[in-house]
VODRENVO-884816 format. One record per residue (C-alpha): residue in three letters; x, y, z. Coordinates in nm, 3 decimals, m for minus. Each point is the difference from the previous one (the first is absolute). Example, Ala and Ser with C-alpha at 12.3 -4.5 7.8 and 13.67 -1.06 7.14 Angstrom:
% residues 2
rest	px	py	pz
ALA	1.230	m0.450	0.780
SER	0.137	0.344	m0.066
***
This chain:
% residues 64
rest	px	py	pz
MET	0.343	m0.070	0.983
ASN	0.222	0.201	0.033
VAL	0.139	0.040	m0.265
THR	0.477	m0.033	m0.001
ARG	0.196	0.192	m0.265
ASP	0.211	m0.374	m0.065
TYR	m0.414	m0.223	m0.093
VAL	m0.055	0.295	m0.220
ARG	0.386	m0.087	m0.177
ALA	m0.071	m0.380	0.078
ALA	m0.347	0.058	m0.184
LEU	0.152	0.096	m0.263
GLU	0.280	m0.215	0.008
LEU	m0.297	m0.311	m0.052
GLN	m0.156	0.180	m0.308
GLY	0.266	0.067	m0.176
LEU	0.073	0.353	m0.006
SER	0.293	0.195	0.042
VAL	m0.111	0.378	0.044
PRO	0.281	0.275	0.178
GLU	0.017	0.019	0.404
GLU	m0.171	0.368	m0.081
GLU	m0.327	m0.159	m0.074
VAL	0.027	m0.285	0.233
ILE	m0.050	0.266	0.260
ASN	m0.307	0.193	m0.184
ILE	m0.125	m0.351	m0.069
HIS	0.012	m0.095	0.375
LEU	m0.170	0.303	0.113
ARG	m0.259	m0.042	m0.218
LEU	m0.084	m0.320	0.141
SER	0.090	0.049	0.367
LEU	m0.280	0.293	m0.037
TRP	m0.237	m0.239	m0.246
MET	0.014	m0.241	0.274
LYS	m0.046	0.199	0.312
ALA	m0.343	0.078	m0.160
LEU	m0.094	m0.320	m0.050
ASP	0.076	m0.083	0.336
GLU	m0.225	0.346	0.142
ILE	m0.306	m0.168	m0.206
GLU	0.073	m0.292	0.064
ALA	m0.014	0.116	0.460
ALA	m0.244	0.282	m0.117
ILE	m0.270	m0.285	m0.175
GLY	0.165	m0.385	m0.003
ASP	m0.277	m0.150	0.173
GLN	m0.214	0.100	m0.309
MET	0.236	m0.108	m0.237
ASP	m0.090	m0.338	0.139
ASP	m0.327	0.003	m0.003
VAL	0.005	0.063	m0.387
ASP	0.080	m0.285	m0.268
PRO	0.269	0.070	m0.207
VAL	m0.005	0.185	m0.377
PRO	m0.015	m0.352	m0.275
PRO	0.249	0.056	m0.260
VAL	m0.189	0.145	m0.301
TYR	0.064	m0.170	m0.376
PRO	m0.063	0.108	m0.359
HIS	m0.347	m0.044	m0.084
GLU	m0.007	m0.215	m0.310
LYS	m0.085	0.139	m0.308
PHE	m0.429	m0.124	m0.123
***
């Protein structure tokens, strides 16, 4: 997934976050690297990931 700075700005705006432009640059860089790594994982083992059920949500244990 290609992440643009405009995408980062829009995502921050949707969440109601006001972030200085120098931080938008940092967030863009980190998110881009993260998405690149996820794309590489998908390319390497994507078929295997489709064969595994997702981990169900874990809720706090009830007190006995």
